[in-house]
KEKEBA-985290 format. One record per residue (C-alpha): chain; residue number from 0; x, y, z. Coordinates in pm, 1 decimal, m for minus. Layout:
// residues N
  chain  resi         u         v         w
      A   NUM         X         Y         Z
...
//
This chain:
// residues 274
  chain  resi         u         v         w
      A     0    1470.7    1753.9     679.0
      A     1    1784.2    1521.1     714.0
      A     2    2141.3    1648.4     617.7
      A     3    2254.4    1577.2     267.3
      A     4    2504.2    1310.0     306.9
      A     5    2870.6    1393.8     194.2
      A     6    2897.1    1071.7      m9.6
      A     7    2708.1    1027.4    m323.1
      A     8    2414.9     773.7    m241.7
      A     9    2446.1     494.5    m509.9
      A    10    2111.0     370.6    m619.2
      A    11    2050.4      m1.8    m563.9
      A    12    2050.5     m51.0    m943.0
      A    13    2039.3     139.4   m1265.6
      A    14    1797.9      m5.1   m1520.8
      A    15    1873.1      94.2   m1892.1
      A    16    1538.3     132.9   m2069.5
      A    17    1709.8     166.0   m2414.6
      A    18    2020.8     156.6   m2631.4
      A    19    2273.9     443.9   m2607.2
      A    20    2610.1     517.7   m2436.0
      A    21    2630.9     569.7   m2059.4
      A    22    2476.0     885.5   m1922.4
      A    23    2742.0    1139.6   m1782.5
      A    24    2666.5    1347.5   m1490.4
      A    25    2764.9    1735.3   m1489.2
      A    26    2890.6    1868.5   m1136.8
      A    27    2931.6    1677.9    m824.1
      A    28    2701.5    1535.1    m550.7
      A    29    2477.4    1684.4    m425.1
      A    30    2418.4    1913.1    m728.5
      A    31    2458.7    1670.9   m1023.7
      A    32    2274.2    1747.1   m1324.4
      A    33    2223.3    1552.0   m1662.3
      A    34    2195.1    1760.4   m1994.4
      A    35    2326.7    1549.6   m2299.3
      A    36    2085.1    1231.8   m2207.5
      A    37    2202.3     944.4   m2447.8
      A    38    1937.2     679.2   m2295.0
      A    39    1646.5     643.2   m2068.5
      A    40    1702.4     497.6   m1735.2
      A    41    1563.0     425.6   m1393.2
      A    42    1774.9     487.1   m1107.5
      A    43    1589.9     252.8    m834.1
      A    44    1639.1     323.1    m449.8
      A    45    1472.8      22.9    m254.5
      A    46    1367.6     m37.0      87.4
      A    47    1286.5    m383.8     258.5
      A    48     912.8    m458.6     214.8
      A    49     799.8    m153.8      26.2
      A    50     422.4     m45.2      73.4
      A    51     432.1     142.4    m272.3
      A    52     649.5     251.6    m552.3
      A    53     695.9     583.3    m667.7
      A    54     850.6     725.4    m993.2
      A    55    1026.2    1044.1    m934.7
      A    56    1068.1    1300.2   m1214.0
      A    57    1327.0    1573.2   m1169.7
      A    58    1296.4    1938.1   m1313.9
      A    59    1527.5    2108.8   m1524.0
      A    60    1300.6    2298.8   m1751.4
      A    61    1308.2    1991.6   m2009.6
      A    62    1645.7    2122.4   m2111.8
      A    63    1836.3    1933.2   m1832.2
      A    64    1762.0    1706.4   m1522.7
      A    65    1829.8    1837.3   m1173.6
      A    66    1904.6    1494.9   m1076.0
      A    67    2019.8    1509.5    m709.6
      A    68    1808.4    1795.7    m558.8
      A    69    1479.9    1686.0    m740.4
      A    70    1543.3    1336.0    m791.4
      A    71    1778.9    1147.4    m563.7
      A    72    1695.8    1360.7    m262.8
      A    73    1337.1    1309.7    m314.0
      A    74    1384.6     925.7    m361.5
      A    75    1579.7     920.3      m5.0
      A    76    1252.9    1094.3     140.2
      A    77    1028.8     854.9     m16.1
      A    78    1239.0     572.0     119.5
      A    79    1185.7     686.2     467.5
      A    80     820.9     671.5     413.0
      A    81     855.7     288.0     299.1
      A    82     852.4     361.8     m83.8
      A    83    1064.9     199.5    m346.6
      A    84    1173.1     496.5    m535.0
      A    85    1257.9     501.2    m911.2
      A    86    1409.3     825.0   m1059.4
      A    87    1325.0     844.1   m1412.3
      A    88    1598.6     965.6   m1660.8
      A    89    1418.9    1073.6   m1975.9
      A    90    1549.3    1236.3   m2272.6
      A    91    1466.8    1583.0   m2361.3
      A    92    1251.6    1730.7   m2642.0
      A    93    1461.3    1915.3   m2894.0
      A    94    1786.8    1809.4   m2769.5
      A    95    2032.0    1643.5   m2962.4
      A    96    1975.5    1277.3   m3065.6
      A    97    2348.8    1233.3   m3134.9
      A    98    2273.2    1127.6   m3514.0
      A    99    2241.1    1485.4   m3645.2
      A   100    1888.9    1537.9   m3549.6
      A   101    1702.9    1614.9   m3221.8
      A   102    1475.1    1421.0   m3010.8
      A   103    1084.1    1463.4   m3092.7
      A   104     850.7    1648.5   m2883.7
      A   105     697.0    1344.1   m2707.4
      A   106    1040.9    1184.0   m2647.0
      A   107    1000.7    1223.3   m2255.6
      A   108     644.1    1051.5   m2284.1
      A   109     783.7     762.7   m2480.4
      A   110    1058.5     713.7   m2206.6
      A   111     808.0     749.9   m1927.0
      A   112     575.5     479.0   m2117.4
      A   113     885.9     248.7   m2159.2
      A   114     952.4     269.3   m1769.0
      A   115     596.6     172.9   m1689.1
      A   116     603.3    m120.9   m1922.0
      A   117     942.4    m247.5   m1764.2
      A   118     790.4    m197.0   m1403.4
      A   119     430.2    m337.0   m1495.9
      A   120     556.9    m697.3   m1447.0
      A   121     766.3    m628.0   m1133.7
      A   122     536.6    m671.5    m843.7
      A   123     192.9    m543.5    m759.7
      A   124     275.9    m219.5    m551.5
      A   125      60.2      86.0    m587.5
      A   126     226.6     350.7    m803.3
      A   127     250.8     716.9    m715.5
      A   128     411.2     987.0    m977.4
      A   129     612.2    1251.2    m799.2
      A   130     769.3    1549.0    m976.9
      A   131     911.2    1856.1    m907.6
      A   132     940.5    2185.6   m1139.5
      A   133     932.8    2073.8   m1493.9
      A   134     924.4    1720.3   m1351.1
      A   135     567.9    1797.5   m1204.2
      A   136     455.7    1858.4   m1548.3
      A   137     600.6    1516.2   m1654.2
      A   138     459.6    1330.6   m1366.2
      A   139     127.4    1486.2   m1456.7
      A   140     152.0    1373.8   m1807.9
      A   141     228.4    1016.8   m1704.8
      A   142     m51.6    1015.0   m1457.1
      A   143    m300.9    1084.4   m1730.8
      A   144    m182.2     769.3   m1959.2
      A   145    m419.9     507.8   m2035.7
      A   146    m195.1     257.6   m1922.2
      A   147    m285.0     m79.2   m1727.4
      A   148     m74.9      36.6   m1448.2
      A   149    m291.3     342.0   m1315.8
      A   150    m160.4     560.3   m1044.5
      A   151    m285.7     580.4    m687.9
      A   152    m164.7     949.1    m654.0
      A   153       9.5    1221.3    m808.2
      A   154     242.0    1480.0    m611.6
      A   155     347.6    1788.4    m794.0
      A   156     569.1    2074.4    m631.9
      A   157     594.3    2397.9    m840.7
      A   158     521.9    2239.7   m1171.0
      A   159     465.7    2414.1   m1502.9
      A   160     147.5    2239.4   m1556.1
      A   161     m65.8    2430.1   m1781.7
      A   162      17.1    2807.9   m1796.8
      A   163     291.3    2756.6   m2059.3
      A   164      25.6    2611.0   m2318.5
      A   165     m24.6    2838.0   m2605.5
      A   166    m378.3    2899.5   m2501.6
      A   167    m348.7    2949.0   m2114.5
      A   168     m13.0    3139.6   m2109.3
      A   169      61.9    3342.3   m1788.9
      A   170     167.8    3603.1   m1816.1
      A   171     m37.4    3665.5   m2131.9
      A   172     183.7    3716.6   m2414.6
      A   173     500.1    3556.4   m2299.9
      A   174     706.6    3403.2   m2580.2
      A   175     733.8    3052.3   m2668.8
      A   176     983.7    2830.2   m2502.6
      A   177    1280.5    2702.6   m2720.8
      A   178    1341.8    2458.3   m2852.9
      A   179    1012.4    2427.0   m3041.7
      A   180     963.9    2054.2   m2953.9
      A   181     954.5    2162.7   m2577.5
      A   182     687.6    2426.0   m2666.3
      A   183     489.1    2142.0   m2875.5
      A   184     479.4    1922.2   m2554.6
      A   185     344.4    2174.8   m2329.5
      A   186      94.6    2269.2   m2598.5
      A   187       2.1    1895.1   m2632.9
      A   188     m25.3    1835.5   m2262.5
      A   189    m187.3    2111.8   m2049.3
      A   190    m237.4    1937.9   m1712.9
      A   191    m533.1    2011.3   m1496.6
      A   192    m740.9    2215.0   m1761.8
      A   193   m1101.0    2132.9   m1770.1
      A   194   m1139.6    2201.0   m2162.2
      A   195    m846.4    1939.9   m2204.9
      A   196    m972.8    1640.2   m2029.0
      A   197    m710.0    1426.1   m2156.9
      A   198    m466.6    1617.4   m1922.0
      A   199    m681.4    1591.2   m1614.2
      A   200    m566.6    1301.8   m1385.1
      A   201    m813.0    1066.5   m1257.2
      A   202    m606.2     986.9    m911.6
      A   203    m596.7    1198.8    m614.1
      A   204    m351.8    1498.0    m657.2
      A   205    m120.6    1703.7    m424.5
      A   206      21.6    2036.8    m521.2
      A   207     261.2    2246.3    m327.8
      A   208     340.2    2600.9    m477.1
      A   209     520.6    2922.3    m416.6
      A   210     288.7    3213.5    m402.6
      A   211     542.9    3456.8    m565.3
      A   212     721.8    3219.3    m786.6
      A   213     819.0    3432.1   m1097.8
      A   214     970.1    3108.9   m1281.6
      A   215     659.2    2886.0   m1231.2
      A   216     368.1    3132.1   m1155.1
      A   217     118.4    3034.5    m904.3
      A   218    m138.8    3045.5   m1181.4
      A   219     m53.0    2695.9   m1294.2
      A   220    m172.0    2571.9    m960.1
      A   221    m500.7    2805.2    m956.9
      A   222    m605.4    2679.6   m1292.3
      A   223    m597.5    2331.3   m1166.0
      A   224    m759.5    2419.0    m838.0
      A   225   m1056.5    2575.4   m1061.9
      A   226   m1066.5    2238.3   m1246.5
      A   227   m1083.1    2062.1    m944.7
      A   228   m1378.8    2256.5    m806.0
      A   229   m1566.8    2235.3   m1145.1
      A   230   m1488.6    1860.9   m1166.6
      A   231   m1511.0    1754.2    m825.4
      A   232   m1162.0    1626.8    m821.7
      A   233    m976.8    1483.1    m516.6
      A   234    m728.7    1757.8    m500.6
      A   235    m507.2    1914.9    m221.4
      A   236    m349.9    2242.7    m282.7
      A   237     m76.2    2396.6     m80.0
      A   238      38.3    2758.0    m153.4
      A   239     330.8    2902.1      65.1
      A   240     371.8    3280.7      88.7
      A   241     737.6    3301.6     126.1
      A   242     869.1    3006.2     m47.6
      A   243    1145.7    3046.2    m360.0
      A   244    1117.4    2854.9    m665.7
      A   245    1278.8    2537.1    m637.6
      A   246    1245.6    2492.6    m269.2
      A   247    1229.9    2107.8    m306.3
      A   248    1351.1    1953.4      39.7
      A   249    1639.5    2212.5      91.2
      A   250    1499.1    2560.5      96.5
      A   251    1295.1    2518.5     427.7
      A   252    1324.3    2870.8     558.5
      A   253     945.1    2921.9     580.6
      A   254     612.3    2752.5     621.0
      A   255     718.4    2544.7     311.4
      A   256     900.0    2329.0     559.4
      A   257     560.2    2162.0     616.0
      A   258     512.7    2038.9     284.6
      A   259     684.0    1700.7     336.5
      A   260     492.1    1631.0     633.2
      A   261     166.2    1741.2     461.9
      A   262     236.9    1511.7     166.6
      A   263     335.3    1220.0     387.6
      A   264      m3.1    1256.1     586.9
      A   265    m199.0    1271.0     244.0
      A   266     m27.5     965.6     106.5
      A   267     m81.6     771.4     417.8
      A   268    m434.2     837.7     366.2
      A   269    m474.6     782.1       3.3
      A   270    m294.5     469.1      23.9
      A   271    m498.2     332.7     312.3
      A   272    m794.4     329.3      39.0
      A   273    m567.7     121.6    m226.4
//
């Protein structure tokens, strides 16, 4: 992969999707994150004559957004593939709403739908959802929405898609995640479980996971693979034996260095059919 630039790459534009004060990053490029998210935004990274549009969801366990590593750097990679890439900044379930309360369990979903509404009238590009870590779960949730703008594809890397759900936990008996709103969102949206059809995307799906990941066990992917087999889904899954959790586009010392190339070739094939 290309080296991380020393200077922060500015988005072409930041689109505010709601009211609230400016979001303030913690840390410095290329390791900025967002924790106290005051309003939803789209950070748009454009290219000339894009062939498709991607909405990128960064991880952070729904308690933060790992904005640079799993958002901006992914957007830059997608730019190189000819995509307009929009990094979604969404609010976090159970986090302070700044008014003495907390955001509800579905606040990230609400913000994702607002982003879709905003983009629906902005050209007719094929849409791809891309998410890493908890952003993979978020991207999976959004790919299942009955919106007029249906996705052409979903890419999820090491996302906690379903084994955080109360009925499918792995390892069995693990405690619920705080805050309660975060766990409730996982319970509402297990992705890739045949018994929960509202959470089974209808678009082609690409998965990239680490075999020995203890933060997001490979069981999340295995559950989806079984559903893919049973429901005859269009699903590609890649599991890398020595990859660490959070490999993204940085930790490439292993066969996981092939995942961006595999995803690129897969996208080329899927978009050729759109």
